[in-house]
N, C-alpha and C positions, 0 to 999 in steps of 0.2 A: 376643386375641379370646376371649370367654367361650363355654363349651360350652352346649348346650341344657339339660343337666341342671343346670348352675350357675344359669342364668336361672330355671328352674322352682323351684329351691331358694330363690332370692332372693324370688321372688313369694310363696312359702309363708311365708317369714319376715316379709315385709311384712304379710301378712294376719294373722299371729299376733302382730304387733307386737313381734317379737324381733330385727328387723333392725338392724344397727349403722349408724352414719353413713357409714362407708366403703362398706359393702355397698349402702346406699341410693343413693349416688352412682353406683356401678357400674350399678345397675338403671336409674336415671334417664338415664344416658348411653346405655345400650342402647336405651331407649325413644325418646330424642331423635334417635338415628341414623337413624330411618325413621318417617314418619308412621303407617305400618301397624303397626309395633311399638308405637307409642304407643296406637293404637286397641285393639290386642290386650291391652295391660296394663290398660286401662280395663275391658275386657270380663271379664277373669278375676280381678281383684284381690278381688272380693267373692264368688267362687264356688269355694270350696276343693275341692268335689267334682270339679271339672273338671281338676285339676292332673295327674292321671295320664293323662287323655286328651290333655292339652296336650303332655306329654313324648313320648307315643307319636307324636303328629303331627309334632313337631319332629325326631324321630329317623327319620322315614320318608325313605328315600333318594329324592332328587329325580328319579332316573332312572325311578321307578315312580309318579310323582305321578298321571299321567293315569289309570292303571289301578287303582291300589290304595288311594289315600288315602281315598276315600269308603267303600270296603268295610271298611277297618279302623275307621273312625269309627263306621259303622253297627253293625258287629259288637259293638264295645265298648259303645256307647250302648244298643242294644237288650238287650245282656246285663245292663246295669244295670236296665233297666226290667223284664225278666223276673225278675231277682232280687227286685226290689221286689214283684212279683206273688205270689211265694211267701211273702212275709211276710203278717201279718194284715191283711186288707183293711179299709179305713176303713168307717164306717157308710154305708149305701146312699145317704143324702142327700148324701154328700160325694164320690161317684164323679166327678162332673163336675170338681170341683177337683183330684182326683187325676190325671185325664187331662190337665188343663191343665198340671199340674206336670211330667208326663212329656214332654208336647209341648214345654214351655219348655226342658227339659233337652236334648232332641234338637236343637232349633233353636239353642240356645247353642253346643253342641259342633260342630254342622255349620257354624255361623257362624264359629267360630274356625278351623275347617279351611279354609273358603273364604278367610278373611283371610290365612292363612299360605300357602295355595296361590297366591293373588294376589301375595303378597310375592315368593315364589321365582320365579314366572313373570316378574314385572316386572324382576327382577334379571338375567334372561337374554334377555328379549324384545328383538328387534332391530326398530327402527322407523325407516324412512327419513324424514329431515328435509331441508328445502330450504335452510335458511339459519341463520346464527348472527350475533348482534349483536356489535359491537366492544366492547372493554373500556371502562373509565371510571375515574373518581376513586374508588377503593376502597382503604381501608387501616385498620389499627388500631394502637394503641400499647399495648404491654404493659409495665407498670411492674415493677420488680424485686420488689415485694411481691406480685405476682400479679394486680393489678388490670388490667382491660382496658378501653381506651377506643376505641369504634368511631367512626371519623371520618366526618363528614358528606360524602355523595357530591355535594352541591351546592357544596362548597368544594373547593379543589385544593391547599392549602398550609397548613402550621402553622408556628408560631414558638416556639422554646424560650426561656425566660427564667425569671424568678421565677414567672411564670404560663405555662401552656400555652394558646395562643390561635391562632385562625385568622389568616391573613395580613391579613384585613380588620379585625382587632382584636376579633372576637367571642371572649369568654372561654370556654375549655373547662373548665379546672380549675386551682386553685391547687396548687402543688407544694411539698412540704416536703422539702428536701434532706437533712435529718437522718434522715428515714425511708427515702427512696428516692434512690439515687445514680445508678442506671443505668436505661435504658429501651430498648425495641426497637420500631421502627416497621416494619411489614411490609405488603406488598401481596400479594393473592392472584393466582392466574392470572386474567387479565382486569382487573388493577388497576394504578393508578399514583398517585403522590402526591409532593409536594415538602415538604421540611422545612428550616427555617433553624435551625442549631444555636446554642448559647449564645455561641460566638465569632464569629458572623456568617457562617460557612460555609454555603453553600446546597447542598442535595443533592436531586436528582431521582431518584426510585426507579422503575424499570421494573417490569413485571409479574413476579410470583412472586419477590419480592426482600425482604430484610430487612436493616436497619441497626441495630446495637446501639451506643449512644453514652452518654457521661456527661451528666447533666443540666446540669452546669456544668464548663467546662474552665478549670482554674486552673493557675497556675505554668507549668512547662516541659513539661507533658504534655498532648498532644492525640492521643488514640488512639480509633479506632472500628473496628468489625468489620462486614464486608459478606459476605452470601451472596446472589448474584444480580447484577443490573446496575444501575449508578447513574452519574449525571453529577455531578461535583463542581466547584463554584466555591469554592475554598479562600480564605478571608480571611487576609491576612498578619497575623501577631501578633508583637509584640516585648515582651520582658521584660528590663529593664535594658540596653537597646540590642542585645540578642541576638535574632535571628530564630528563632522557635519552630517546629519542623517539625510537620507534620500527618501522622499515620500511619494507614494502613488495612490491617488484617489480613484476609486471605482464607484459604480452605482450603489454598492452596498457596504463598502469597507474602506479602511485606510491601511496601506501596507507601509511599514517603516523599516528601513535598513540603513546600514552604514557603508559596507563594502562587501558585496556578495553576488552570487549567481543564483537565479531562480526563474521559474516559469510561472506566469500569472494568467489564468484564464478567467475573464470577467466580462462576458457579453451582457449588455444591458437587458436583452430579451431573455436571459437566463440568470436573472439576478439572485435566484435562490440556489445557484450552483457554482459560486465562485470558488476556484481552487488555486492555491499557491503551493507549488512544489519546489522545495529548497534543495539546491544542488550542493552549495557550500556556503559557509558563513552562518549568520543568524538573522532572523526576521521576527518582527512583532506585527501581529495582525490586530487591528482595532475595529470593532463593529458592535453596534447595539449596546454600547456602554461597557463592553467586555474587551479584554486583551488576551491574546494567545501567542506565546513564544514558540518559534519553530527552530529545530536543529536540522542539520544536513540529513537527507534521507526521509524527512517527514513531509507530509502534505497537510496543509491547513484547509479546512472546508468551512464555508459559510453558507448554510442552507436553512431550511425551515426549522431545523433543530438548533440553530444558532452556530456558534463557533466550536469546532472540534477538530481533532487531528488524528492521523494514523501513519504508520510506517508504510512506505511504498517502494516499488522498484521504479526509480525515477526515469529509467530508459524510455518507457512507453509514453511518458508525459512530455518529454523534450525531443522525441524522435522527429517531429515535424521540422524542427530547426535544422536537422541534418538530412532533410529531404526524404524522410521515411514515414510510413504509417506503421505503428505497432499496436495491435489490438490483443490484449491479454485479458480474457474474460470481460469483454466490453459488451454491454447490452446493445441489441440491434438498433434501437432508436438512437442511442447516443452515437453509435458508429455512423449512422446515416447523417446525423447533424454535422459530424466532422467532414465526411465526404462531400456533402451537399455544398458546404462553403468553398471547398477547393475546386470542385468541378462545376459549381454554379447550377444547381438544379433544386427544384422543390420535390418533396417526396410524400408518399402516402403509404402507410402500412395497413393492409386490409385486416379486418377484425379476426379473420380465421387464422392469421399467422400467430402461432404460439410464441411465448417468450423465448428468445434465442440469444445466446452469448457467442461472441466471435473470438476466435484465436487465429490470428494471421499477422503477417508482416510483409510489406512490399514497398517499392519505391513510389514516391509521390509523382514521379515522372511517367508512370504508366497511364495509358488511356483508360477511361472508365470501363470499357468493355472487358479489358483484361482483369481489372479489379473485381468486377462482378462475377467473372468466371471462377475466381478464387473463392468468393463468398458463397457461390452456388453449391459448394461442397457441403454446406450446412443444411442442404435441403430446401433452400429458398430460391424462388424464381423472381424475375424482374421483367418489367415492360417499360421502355423508355420512349417518350413521345415529346413532341414540341407543340405547345398550344400558344398561339400568338407569338409573343417574344420570349416566352419562358419555356424551360425544359422541365419535364416532370417524370419522376421515377416512381412506378407503382411496385410494391413488394407484396408477393402472394406466395402461397404454397402450391 
């Protein structure tokens, strides 16, 4: 994060046309981080006399905003005006223009103060909201050379080959393997997408997930990396009569398969709760020097106890792929993690809330308000607010 003094310095350099390309990118990123910052930059970039006032305003402690910020600006601004009065006055017929200049200076400075005041208040203001819409088809592909391709929300799947195209055949971009060998497809919170890799393997990405993969899988090497949750339908591949394994690296384990369908949940921020749920075929899990084989209907777990497995009803673990939520004896906090990624909110469970397990199933296409009504049947209450740019759900009894 850049300090206020650094931002003011960069603004000055831009006005003096001495700013470097890297410094300009820093300034532009700062302005792009908030529409109010962008407005502020437009207001001050042509008025060098206001820079000292700007730094003073940025440095004002937010705890004293309501009482002190106007006083400080007025004191400095009128000080400038009085200093100007002590200088030689313009000819009599120019007085009106001089007063207009002083007024313009005062308005500009106070305008900047109001803008920054509004920025800081908006970042901490709590506003009650009634609902949140569900997620949708949102994703981007980042090529190894840094290029970013934003995928169409009206589509839901892409296919890798000599060209990158949507599943319906619509061309997105030609790919030159000599220049780019790897790419990453990522979904934000509230996003999902499907990709067919060059070997025919299909991968469905859940919200807040990313998959790094080679543009072309040749020879005896098929390796991808996952951070998040994905459903894999791995295409069998043979080279010289030998079946080639497909490997997925996560933050805590290596999953090895040949041709099979399974769900892998491996969020980096939950590295002690990796879960591999096998639908068909067979899987080998490798972690911490150990190996664990899985058969259909089993779930491999890599947590603080190490590698272990259990029989599960696979339906609830792959329901998201079919646009459903299924909670069968799911602890409240775990359910909130799942919902928060899809509806994009932060959450807090108050200490007074006793341990609760949820039993429910519903469409991922429902608005959050309708989902919470279903969960309220468990005796739980909710408060949904917006603080700055984030949504927060508080859970209480």
